[in-house]
N, C-alpha and C positions, 0 to 999 in steps of 0.2 A: 054662356059664350062658347063658341066652337073650341074643341080641343086642338091645341097646337103641339108641335113636336117638343120633346123634352128640352128645357132651357130657353123656350120661346114664350112670349106672352104679348097679347095685344088687348087693349081696353080703351074705353073712352073715359076721360076724367073731366070734371067740371071745375072751373075756377070759381071759388067762393067770393063773397063780398069783400073779403080782405086780401084777395089775390092769391089765396092758398089753394093747393090741390091736395088730394089724398092719394098717396101711392098705394095701389091695391095690395092686400095682404099677401097674395101669391108672389108679387114682385119683391116685397119686403123680405119674405121668407127665402126666395130664390137668391137674393144678394146679402142675406144676413143683416138687413138694415133694422135698426132699433130706434125707439124714441130717443131723441137727443143727438143722434148721429149727425155729422156735418156732411153736406153735399155741396159741390160746386156746380153752379149753373153756368153753362156756356151757351151763347146764342150767336147765330149767324143768319142774316136775312135770307141767304141763298140755301143754307144747309138745314136750318131748323134749330131746335133747342135740345140740349143734352144735359143730363144730370150725371155727375161723376162723384163717387165717394171721395172725400177730402184726402184720404190716405193715398189714393192713386196720384192725385195732383201733387201732394207733398213729396212722394217718392220721385216723381218726374222732376219737380223743381230742385230737389237735392241732387239728382243726376246731372242736371244742367249746371248747377254750381260746382259740382265735382269736376265736370268736364272743363269748365271755364278755368278751374284752378289746376288742371293737368292731372287729376287723379284718375288714371286709366282703369283701375280695378272697379271703382264705383260707376264710371261712365259705361262700361260694357255691361255690367250686371243690371243696373237699373233701367237702362234705355232699351234693353232687348225685348221688353214687353210692349207689343203694339197696342194702340188705343182700341182697335176694334175687338181685341180679345179681352179687354178689361171689363170689370163690372160696370155696366152702363145701362141706364134707362134712357132711351132716345125717343123723343117725340118730335118728329119732323113734320114738314108740310104734308098735306094729303097725297101729293104726287111723289113723295119720297118714301123709300122703304125704311122701316124702323129697324 
């Protein structure tokens, strides 16, 4: 496959008979993903499918709970990390940029 800029990767994956996909080794290495790690799958018909490490979603959820409870220190710290800069493998529709 063609070389992409550092930190970028594009590949085709096939869905197996049990609905599974294999995340390419280059991507697993890029995001330090290991066997047994938990990912959260998010899907939106208009936006596509995204896989997000559970640790990011957990920190986001904790920030929401801290904000809800008025904990300003955690709200500012944990919510300052935008989704687009987090470790994400994004598989969108063909007409969307990954």
